[in-house]
N, CA, C and O atoms as a CHARMM CRD file, in Angstrom:
* protein
*
  284
    1    1 MET  N    -88.87000 -34.78400  26.53800 PROA 1      0.00000
    2    1 MET  CA   -90.24000 -34.59000  26.96100 PROA 1      0.00000
    3    1 MET  C    -91.17100 -35.11400  25.87100 PROA 1      0.00000
    4    1 MET  O    -90.88900 -34.99100  24.67900 PROA 1      0.00000
    5    2 ARG  N    -92.27500 -35.69500  26.29900 PROA 2      0.00000
    6    2 ARG  CA   -93.23700 -36.23700  25.34300 PROA 2      0.00000
    7    2 ARG  C    -93.93300 -35.12200  24.56900 PROA 2      0.00000
    8    2 ARG  O    -94.06900 -33.99900  25.05400 PROA 2      0.00000
    9    3 SER  N    -94.36600 -35.45200  23.36700 PROA 3      0.00000
   10    3 SER  CA   -95.12200 -34.47300  22.58600 PROA 3      0.00000
   11    3 SER  C    -96.59000 -34.48400  22.97500 PROA 3      0.00000
   12    3 SER  O    -97.29600 -33.49600  22.77400 PROA 3      0.00000
   13    4 GLU  N    -97.06400 -35.62100  23.54200 PROA 4      0.00000
   14    4 GLU  CA   -98.45200 -35.72100  23.98300 PROA 4      0.00000
   15    4 GLU  C    -98.51300 -36.42200  25.33200 PROA 4      0.00000
   16    4 GLU  O    -97.72600 -37.32500  25.61500 PROA 4      0.00000
   17    5 TYR  N    -99.46200 -35.98900  26.16000 PROA 5      0.00000
   18    5 TYR  CA   -99.67900 -36.59600  27.46500 PROA 5      0.00000
   19    5 TYR  C   -101.12800 -37.02800  27.56900 PROA 5      0.00000
   20    5 TYR  O   -102.00200 -36.40900  26.96200 PROA 5      0.00000
   21    6 GLU  N   -101.39800 -38.07700  28.32700 PROA 6      0.00000
   22    6 GLU  CA  -102.75300 -38.56700  28.51500 PROA 6      0.00000
   23    6 GLU  C   -103.27100 -38.07100  29.86800 PROA 6      0.00000
   24    6 GLU  O   -103.15900 -38.76700  30.87700 PROA 6      0.00000
   25    7 PHE  N   -103.83200 -36.87900  29.87800 PROA 7      0.00000
   26    7 PHE  CA  -104.29800 -36.26300  31.12000 PROA 7      0.00000
   27    7 PHE  C   -105.53100 -36.94600  31.69200 PROA 7      0.00000
   28    7 PHE  O   -105.77400 -36.87800  32.89600 PROA 7      0.00000
   29    8 ASP  N   -106.30900 -37.60100  30.84400 PROA 8      0.00000
   30    8 ASP  CA  -107.51000 -38.26900  31.33800 PROA 8      0.00000
   31    8 ASP  C   -107.18200 -39.48100  32.21600 PROA 8      0.00000
   32    8 ASP  O   -108.05100 -39.95300  32.95000 PROA 8      0.00000
   33    9 LYS  N   -105.95600 -39.99000  32.15800 PROA 9      0.00000
   34    9 LYS  CA  -105.54900 -41.12600  32.97400 PROA 9      0.00000
   35    9 LYS  C   -104.85300 -40.69900  34.27200 PROA 9      0.00000
   36    9 LYS  O   -104.48500 -41.54000  35.09100 PROA 9      0.00000
   37   10 MET  N   -104.67800 -39.39300  34.44800 PROA 10     0.00000
   38   10 MET  CA  -104.01500 -38.90900  35.66100 PROA 10     0.00000
   39   10 MET  C   -104.97100 -38.97200  36.84600 PROA 10     0.00000
   40   10 MET  O   -106.17600 -38.77100  36.69100 PROA 10     0.00000
   41   11 GLU  N   -104.43400 -39.24900  38.02300 PROA 11     0.00000
   42   11 GLU  CA  -105.23700 -39.26300  39.23200 PROA 11     0.00000
   43   11 GLU  C   -105.26000 -37.86200  39.83200 PROA 11     0.00000
   44   11 GLU  O   -104.23300 -37.18900  39.92200 PROA 11     0.00000
   45   12 ALA  N   -106.44900 -37.44000  40.23700 PROA 12     0.00000
   46   12 ALA  CA  -106.58400 -36.11200  40.84600 PROA 12     0.00000
   47   12 ALA  C   -106.02700 -36.15800  42.26500 PROA 12     0.00000
   48   12 ALA  O   -106.21700 -37.13700  42.98700 PROA 12     0.00000
   49   13 ARG  N   -105.34100 -35.09300  42.65500 PROA 13     0.00000
   50   13 ARG  CA  -104.81700 -34.97300  44.01300 PROA 13     0.00000
   51   13 ARG  C   -105.13300 -33.58200  44.52500 PROA 13     0.00000
   52   13 ARG  O   -105.10000 -32.60600  43.77500 PROA 13     0.00000
   53   14 LYS  N   -105.43900 -33.50200  45.80500 PROA 14     0.00000
   54   14 LYS  CA  -105.65900 -32.20400  46.41400 PROA 14     0.00000
   55   14 LYS  C   -104.30500 -31.54500  46.67200 PROA 14     0.00000
   56   14 LYS  O   -103.29900 -32.21800  46.89400 PROA 14     0.00000
   57   15 ASN  N   -104.30700 -30.23000  46.63900 PROA 15     0.00000
   58   15 ASN  CA  -103.10200 -29.47900  46.94500 PROA 15     0.00000
   59   15 ASN  C   -102.79300 -29.64400  48.43300 PROA 15     0.00000
   60   15 ASN  O   -103.61800 -29.26300  49.26400 PROA 15     0.00000
   61   16 PRO  N   -101.63800 -30.19500  48.79800 PROA 16     0.00000
   62   16 PRO  CA  -101.33700 -30.40600  50.21700 PROA 16     0.00000
   63   16 PRO  C   -101.13000 -29.10100  50.98100 PROA 16     0.00000
   64   16 PRO  O   -101.17800 -29.09400  52.21100 PROA 16     0.00000
   65   17 TYR  N   -100.90400 -28.02100  50.28600 PROA 17     0.00000
   66   17 TYR  CA  -100.67700 -26.73400  50.93600 PROA 17     0.00000
   67   17 TYR  C   -101.93400 -25.88000  51.01800 PROA 17     0.00000
   68   17 TYR  O   -101.90100 -24.79500  51.60000 PROA 17     0.00000
   69   18 ALA  N   -103.03400 -26.34200  50.45200 PROA 18     0.00000
   70   18 ALA  CA  -104.26100 -25.54700  50.39100 PROA 18     0.00000
   71   18 ALA  C   -104.76500 -25.17400  51.77700 PROA 18     0.00000
   72   18 ALA  O   -105.23200 -24.05300  51.97900 PROA 18     0.00000
   73   19 SER  N   -104.68000 -26.08400  52.72800 PROA 19     0.00000
   74   19 SER  CA  -105.18000 -25.78000  54.07200 PROA 19     0.00000
   75   19 SER  C   -104.35100 -24.69500  54.74900 PROA 19     0.00000
   76   19 SER  O   -104.84100 -24.01500  55.65100 PROA 19     0.00000
   77   20 ARG  N   -103.12200 -24.52900  54.33000 PROA 20     0.00000
   78   20 ARG  CA  -102.27200 -23.46900  54.88900 PROA 20     0.00000
   79   20 ARG  C   -102.53300 -22.11900  54.23000 PROA 20     0.00000
   80   20 ARG  O   -102.22900 -21.07100  54.80100 PROA 20     0.00000
   81   21 LEU  N   -103.09100 -22.14900  53.03800 PROA 21     0.00000
   82   21 LEU  CA  -103.28600 -20.92100  52.28100 PROA 21     0.00000
   83   21 LEU  C   -104.58200 -20.21000  52.63700 PROA 21     0.00000
   84   21 LEU  O   -104.62100 -18.98100  52.69100 PROA 21     0.00000
   85   22 LYS  N   -105.63400 -20.96500  52.87900 PROA 22     0.00000
   86   22 LYS  CA  -106.94000 -20.37100  53.16700 PROA 22     0.00000
   87   22 LYS  C   -107.61300 -21.14000  54.28300 PROA 22     0.00000
   88   22 LYS  O   -107.39200 -22.33800  54.45800 PROA 22     0.00000
   89   23 LYS  N   -108.43700 -20.43000  55.03400 PROA 23     0.00000
   90   23 LYS  CA  -109.19400 -21.04700  56.11000 PROA 23     0.00000
   91   23 LYS  C   -110.66800 -20.84000  55.81400 PROA 23     0.00000
   92   23 LYS  O   -111.09300 -19.73300  55.48100 PROA 23     0.00000
   93   24 GLN  N   -111.43900 -21.89600  55.93400 PROA 24     0.00000
   94   24 GLN  CA  -112.87100 -21.81100  55.67600 PROA 24     0.00000
   95   24 GLN  C   -113.56800 -21.18200  56.87400 PROA 24     0.00000
   96   24 GLN  O   -113.34500 -21.58800  58.01500 PROA 24     0.00000
   97   25 VAL  N   -114.41700 -20.18600  56.61000 PROA 25     0.00000
   98   25 VAL  CA  -115.19900 -19.52400  57.64600 PROA 25     0.00000
   99   25 VAL  C   -116.63400 -19.38400  57.16700 PROA 25     0.00000
  100   25 VAL  O   -116.92100 -19.47700  55.97400 PROA 25     0.00000
  101   26 THR  N   -117.52200 -19.15900  58.11100 PROA 26     0.00000
  102   26 THR  CA  -118.91500 -18.88300  57.77400 PROA 26     0.00000
  103   26 THR  C   -119.15300 -17.41000  58.03300 PROA 26     0.00000
  104   26 THR  O   -118.83100 -16.90300  59.10700 PROA 26     0.00000
  105   27 ILE  N   -119.71200 -16.72700  57.05500 PROA 27     0.00000
  106   27 ILE  CA  -119.96400 -15.29100  57.18400 PROA 27     0.00000
  107   27 ILE  C   -121.30700 -14.98600  56.52800 PROA 27     0.00000
  108   27 ILE  O   -121.64300 -15.54700  55.48500 PROA 27     0.00000
  109   28 ARG  N   -122.05500 -14.10500  57.14000 PROA 28     0.00000
  110   28 ARG  CA  -123.34500 -13.71300  56.57100 PROA 28     0.00000
  111   28 ARG  C   -123.15200 -12.41500  55.79300 PROA 28     0.00000
  112   28 ARG  O   -122.68800 -11.41300  56.33700 PROA 28     0.00000
  113   29 LEU  N   -123.51000 -12.45000  54.52700 PROA 29     0.00000
  114   29 LEU  CA  -123.39300 -11.28400  53.66100 PROA 29     0.00000
  115   29 LEU  C   -124.76800 -10.92900  53.12500 PROA 29     0.00000
  116   29 LEU  O   -125.61500 -11.80100  52.93100 PROA 29     0.00000
  117   30 GLY  N   -124.98100  -9.65600  52.88900 PROA 30     0.00000
  118   30 GLY  CA  -126.24200  -9.20800  52.30700 PROA 30     0.00000
  119   30 GLY  C   -126.39800  -9.72100  50.88700 PROA 30     0.00000
  120   30 GLY  O   -125.42100  -9.91400  50.16300 PROA 30     0.00000
  121   31 GLU  N   -127.65000  -9.93700  50.50700 PROA 31     0.00000
  122   31 GLU  CA  -127.91900 -10.42000  49.14700 PROA 31     0.00000
  123   31 GLU  C   -127.40400  -9.44400  48.10300 PROA 31     0.00000
  124   31 GLU  O   -126.94500  -9.85900  47.03900 PROA 31     0.00000
  125   32 ASP  N   -127.47700  -8.13900  48.39900 PROA 32     0.00000
  126   32 ASP  CA  -126.99000  -7.13700  47.45400 PROA 32     0.00000
  127   32 ASP  C   -125.47300  -7.22600  47.27600 PROA 32     0.00000
  128   32 ASP  O   -124.95900  -7.00500  46.18000 PROA 32     0.00000
  129   33 VAL  N   -124.76600  -7.54700  48.34700 PROA 33     0.00000
  130   33 VAL  CA  -123.31200  -7.68600  48.27700 PROA 33     0.00000
  131   33 VAL  C   -122.95000  -8.90000  47.42700 PROA 33     0.00000
  132   33 VAL  O   -122.06400  -8.82700  46.57600 PROA 33     0.00000
  133   34 ILE  N   -123.63500 -10.00500  47.66100 PROA 34     0.00000
  134   34 ILE  CA  -123.37900 -11.21600  46.88500 PROA 34     0.00000
  135   34 ILE  C   -123.69800 -10.98300  45.41300 PROA 34     0.00000
  136   34 ILE  O   -122.94500 -11.40700  44.53600 PROA 34     0.00000
  137   35 ALA  N   -124.81000 -10.31300  45.14300 PROA 35     0.00000
  138   35 ALA  CA  -125.19500 -10.02200  43.75000 PROA 35     0.00000
  139   35 ALA  C   -124.14000  -9.15800  43.07000 PROA 35     0.00000
  140   35 ALA  O   -123.81400  -9.37200  41.90200 PROA 35     0.00000
  141   36 TYR  N   -123.60900  -8.18000  43.80300 PROA 36     0.00000
  142   36 TYR  CA  -122.56500  -7.30600  43.25200 PROA 36     0.00000
  143   36 TYR  C   -121.33600  -8.10700  42.83900 PROA 36     0.00000
  144   36 TYR  O   -120.83600  -7.96200  41.72300 PROA 36     0.00000
  145   37 PHE  N   -120.85000  -8.95600  43.75300 PROA 37     0.00000
  146   37 PHE  CA  -119.65100  -9.72400  43.45000 PROA 37     0.00000
  147   37 PHE  C   -119.91500 -10.79700  42.39300 PROA 37     0.00000
  148   37 PHE  O   -119.01600 -11.13000  41.62100 PROA 37     0.00000
  149   38 LYS  N   -121.12600 -11.34000  42.34700 PROA 38     0.00000
  150   38 LYS  CA  -121.45200 -12.30500  41.30500 PROA 38     0.00000
  151   38 LYS  C   -121.48900 -11.64200  39.93600 PROA 38     0.00000
  152   38 LYS  O   -121.08800 -12.24600  38.94100 PROA 38     0.00000
  153   39 SER  N   -121.97000 -10.39600  39.88000 PROA 39     0.00000
  154   39 SER  CA  -121.97500  -9.69600  38.59200 PROA 39     0.00000
  155   39 SER  C   -120.54900  -9.37300  38.15300 PROA 39     0.00000
  156   39 SER  O   -120.22600  -9.44700  36.96800 PROA 39     0.00000
  157   40 MET  N   -119.69700  -9.01400  39.11900 PROA 40     0.00000
  158   40 MET  CA  -118.28100  -8.79100  38.79200 PROA 40     0.00000
  159   40 MET  C   -117.63100 -10.09200  38.32500 PROA 40     0.00000
  160   40 MET  O   -116.78700 -10.08500  37.42900 PROA 40     0.00000
  161   41 ALA  N   -118.02900 -11.20400  38.93700 PROA 41     0.00000
  162   41 ALA  CA  -117.48400 -12.50500  38.55500 PROA 41     0.00000
  163   41 ALA  C   -117.85500 -12.84600  37.11800 PROA 41     0.00000
  164   41 ALA  O   -117.03500 -13.36900  36.36300 PROA 41     0.00000
  165   42 ALA  N   -119.09400 -12.54600  36.74800 PROA 42     0.00000
  166   42 ALA  CA  -119.54200 -12.81300  35.38000 PROA 42     0.00000
  167   42 ALA  C   -118.74500 -11.98100  34.37400 PROA 42     0.00000
  168   42 ALA  O   -118.44600 -12.44900  33.27600 PROA 42     0.00000
  169   43 GLU  N   -118.40500 -10.75500  34.74800 PROA 43     0.00000
  170   43 GLU  CA  -117.64000  -9.87400  33.85000 PROA 43     0.00000
  171   43 GLU  C   -116.18800 -10.31200  33.72600 PROA 43     0.00000
  172   43 GLU  O   -115.61300 -10.27400  32.63800 PROA 43     0.00000
  173   44 THR  N   -115.59800 -10.72700  34.84200 PROA 44     0.00000
  174   44 THR  CA  -114.15800 -11.00000  34.85800 PROA 44     0.00000
  175   44 THR  C   -113.80100 -12.46400  34.65000 PROA 44     0.00000
  176   44 THR  O   -112.68500 -12.78100  34.23800 PROA 44     0.00000
  177   45 GLY  N   -114.75100 -13.36300  34.93600 PROA 45     0.00000
  178   45 GLY  CA  -114.44000 -14.78300  34.83800 PROA 45     0.00000
  179   45 GLY  C   -113.74800 -15.33100  36.07400 PROA 45     0.00000
  180   45 GLY  O   -113.29800 -16.47700  36.08000 PROA 45     0.00000
  181   46 VAL  N   -113.66200 -14.51300  37.12500 PROA 46     0.00000
  182   46 VAL  CA  -113.05700 -14.93200  38.39600 PROA 46     0.00000
  183   46 VAL  C   -114.19400 -15.29100  39.34200 PROA 46     0.00000
  184   46 VAL  O   -115.14900 -14.52200  39.45300 PROA 46     0.00000
  185   47 PRO  N   -114.13000 -16.42900  40.03000 PROA 47     0.00000
  186   47 PRO  CA  -115.20700 -16.79400  40.95300 PROA 47     0.00000
  187   47 PRO  C   -115.46100 -15.70900  41.99700 PROA 47     0.00000
  188   47 PRO  O   -114.52700 -15.06800  42.47800 PROA 47     0.00000
  189   48 TYR  N   -116.73300 -15.50900  42.34400 PROA 48     0.00000
  190   48 TYR  CA  -117.09000 -14.39900  43.22000 PROA 48     0.00000
  191   48 TYR  C   -116.46200 -14.51700  44.60400 PROA 48     0.00000
  192   48 TYR  O   -116.15200 -13.50100  45.22600 PROA 48     0.00000
  193   49 GLN  N   -116.27000 -15.73500  45.09600 PROA 49     0.00000
  194   49 GLN  CA  -115.63800 -15.88800  46.40600 PROA 49     0.00000
  195   49 GLN  C   -114.18300 -15.43600  46.35800 PROA 49     0.00000
  196   49 GLN  O   -113.67600 -14.86600  47.32400 PROA 49     0.00000
  197   50 ASN  N   -113.51500 -15.68600  45.24300 PROA 50     0.00000
  198   50 ASN  CA  -112.14000 -15.20300  45.07900 PROA 50     0.00000
  199   50 ASN  C   -112.11400 -13.68000  45.03300 PROA 50     0.00000
  200   50 ASN  O   -111.21400 -13.05400  45.59300 PROA 50     0.00000
  201   51 LEU  N   -113.10200 -13.08300  44.36500 PROA 51     0.00000
  202   51 LEU  CA  -113.15700 -11.62000  44.29300 PROA 51     0.00000
  203   51 LEU  C   -113.35400 -11.00800  45.67900 PROA 51     0.00000
  204   51 LEU  O   -112.72700 -10.00200  46.01100 PROA 51     0.00000
  205   52 ILE  N   -114.21600 -11.60900  46.48000 PROA 52     0.00000
  206   52 ILE  CA  -114.42500 -11.11200  47.84400 PROA 52     0.00000
  207   52 ILE  C   -113.12700 -11.22800  48.63200 PROA 52     0.00000
  208   52 ILE  O   -112.75200 -10.30400  49.35400 PROA 52     0.00000
  209   53 ASN  N   -112.44000 -12.36100  48.49500 PROA 53     0.00000
  210   53 ASN  CA  -111.16900 -12.55700  49.18700 PROA 53     0.00000
  211   53 ASN  C   -110.13400 -11.52500  48.74000 PROA 53     0.00000
  212   53 ASN  O   -109.42300 -10.95700  49.56900 PROA 53     0.00000
  213   54 LEU  N   -110.05000 -11.28500  47.44400 PROA 54     0.00000
  214   54 LEU  CA  -109.10000 -10.29000  46.93000 PROA 54     0.00000
  215   54 LEU  C   -109.40600  -8.89800  47.46400 PROA 54     0.00000
  216   54 LEU  O   -108.49700  -8.15400  47.83000 PROA 54     0.00000
  217   55 TYR  N   -110.69300  -8.54700  47.50700 PROA 55     0.00000
  218   55 TYR  CA  -111.07900  -7.23000  48.00400 PROA 55     0.00000
  219   55 TYR  C   -110.72700  -7.08200  49.48900 PROA 55     0.00000
  220   55 TYR  O   -110.18100  -6.06000  49.90500 PROA 55     0.00000
  221   56 LEU  N   -111.04100  -8.09900  50.27400 PROA 56     0.00000
  222   56 LEU  CA  -110.73500  -8.03300  51.70200 PROA 56     0.00000
  223   56 LEU  C   -109.22400  -8.01200  51.94800 PROA 56     0.00000
  224   56 LEU  O   -108.75300  -7.32100  52.85100 PROA 56     0.00000
  225   57 ARG  N   -108.47000  -8.76200  51.15100 PROA 57     0.00000
  226   57 ARG  CA  -107.00800  -8.73900  51.27300 PROA 57     0.00000
  227   57 ARG  C   -106.47600  -7.34100  50.97600 PROA 57     0.00000
  228   57 ARG  O   -105.59500  -6.84500  51.67900 PROA 57     0.00000
  229   58 ASP  N   -107.01300  -6.70600  49.93300 PROA 58     0.00000
  230   58 ASP  CA  -106.58700  -5.35000  49.58000 PROA 58     0.00000
  231   58 ASP  C   -106.88200  -4.38400  50.72600 PROA 58     0.00000
  232   58 ASP  O   -106.06100  -3.52500  51.04900 PROA 58     0.00000
  233   59 CYS  N   -108.05400  -4.53000  51.33500 PROA 59     0.00000
  234   59 CYS  CA  -108.40100  -3.68300  52.48900 PROA 59     0.00000
  235   59 CYS  C   -107.42100  -3.89100  53.63100 PROA 59     0.00000
  236   59 CYS  O   -106.97600  -2.92800  54.25600 PROA 59     0.00000
  237   60 ALA  N   -107.08300  -5.14400  53.90600 PROA 60     0.00000
  238   60 ALA  CA  -106.17300  -5.45400  55.00300 PROA 60     0.00000
  239   60 ALA  C   -104.76600  -4.93700  54.72100 PROA 60     0.00000
  240   60 ALA  O   -104.12800  -4.36800  55.60600 PROA 60     0.00000
  241   61 LEU  N   -104.28000  -5.12900  53.50400 PROA 61     0.00000
  242   61 LEU  CA  -102.92900  -4.67800  53.16000 PROA 61     0.00000
  243   61 LEU  C   -102.80000  -3.16200  53.21900 PROA 61     0.00000
  244   61 LEU  O   -101.75500  -2.63200  53.59700 PROA 61     0.00000
  245   62 ASN  N   -103.86900  -2.46900  52.84200 PROA 62     0.00000
  246   62 ASN  CA  -103.85000  -1.00800  52.84100 PROA 62     0.00000
  247   62 ASN  C   -104.39600  -0.40700  54.13000 PROA 62     0.00000
  248   62 ASN  O   -104.54200   0.80900  54.24800 PROA 62     0.00000
  249   63 LYS  N   -104.69600  -1.27300  55.09000 PROA 63     0.00000
  250   63 LYS  CA  -105.17000  -0.85000  56.41900 PROA 63     0.00000
  251   63 LYS  C   -106.35300   0.11300  56.33000 PROA 63     0.00000
  252   63 LYS  O   -106.40300   1.12600  57.02800 PROA 63     0.00000
  253   64 ARG  N   -107.30800  -0.22600  55.45000 PROA 64     0.00000
  254   64 ARG  CA  -108.50300   0.60700  55.30000 PROA 64     0.00000
  255   64 ARG  C   -109.36000   0.49500  56.53300 PROA 64     0.00000
  256   64 ARG  O   -109.51800  -0.58400  57.10400 PROA 64     0.00000
  257   65 LYS  N   -109.90600   1.60500  56.93400 PROA 65     0.00000
  258   65 LYS  CA  -110.83900   1.64700  58.08100 PROA 65     0.00000
  259   65 LYS  C   -112.22500   1.96500  57.54700 PROA 65     0.00000
  260   65 LYS  O   -112.37400   2.68200  56.55700 PROA 65     0.00000
  261   66 LEU  N   -113.22400   1.43000  58.20500 PROA 66     0.00000
  262   66 LEU  CA  -114.60300   1.70200  57.82600 PROA 66     0.00000
  263   66 LEU  C   -114.97400   3.09800  58.28700 PROA 66     0.00000
  264   66 LEU  O   -114.85200   3.41500  59.47000 PROA 66     0.00000
  265   67 SER  N   -115.42300   3.93200  57.36800 PROA 67     0.00000
  266   67 SER  CA  -115.83600   5.29300  57.73800 PROA 67     0.00000
  267   67 SER  C   -117.35100   5.32000  57.82800 PROA 67     0.00000
  268   67 SER  O   -118.04700   5.63600  56.86300 PROA 67     0.00000
  269   68 MET  N   -117.84300   4.98100  59.00900 PROA 68     0.00000
  270   68 MET  CA  -119.27300   4.91100  59.24000 PROA 68     0.00000
  271   68 MET  C   -119.53300   5.38200  60.65600 PROA 68     0.00000
  272   68 MET  O   -118.77900   5.06900  61.57700 PROA 68     0.00000
  273   69 SER  N   -120.60700   6.13600  60.82100 PROA 69     0.00000
  274   69 SER  CA  -120.93400   6.58300  62.16600 PROA 69     0.00000
  275   69 SER  C   -122.28200   5.99000  62.55600 PROA 69     0.00000
  276   69 SER  O   -123.21500   5.95300  61.75400 PROA 69     0.00000
  277   70 TRP  N   -122.36700   5.53300  63.78300 PROA 70     0.00000
  278   70 TRP  CA  -123.58600   4.93700  64.31900 PROA 70     0.00000
  279   70 TRP  C   -124.33600   6.01800  65.08800 PROA 70     0.00000
  280   70 TRP  O   -124.12900   6.19000  66.28900 PROA 70     0.00000
  281   71 GLY  N   -125.19400   6.73400  64.40300 PROA 71     0.00000
  282   71 GLY  CA  -125.82800   7.87500  65.01900 PROA 71     0.00000
  283   71 GLY  C   -127.21100   7.69700  65.36300 PROA 71     0.00000
  284   71 GLY  O   -127.83900   8.61400  65.89200 PROA 71     0.00000
């Protein structure tokens, strides 16, 4: 194996499996929700969209239900 590689000469390629991993959707979120996740992103260094995805995945895996009443 080489001791040095020239990464600046490498050609960028998209991940061929990316389209299978995530699906792009349009969703309307409250400004307060976006601000919350953006502040968490600043603290953790993880992009806020990834944090939202992680949170929703956790909800789905744990089968969380929304406890809200429309009264």
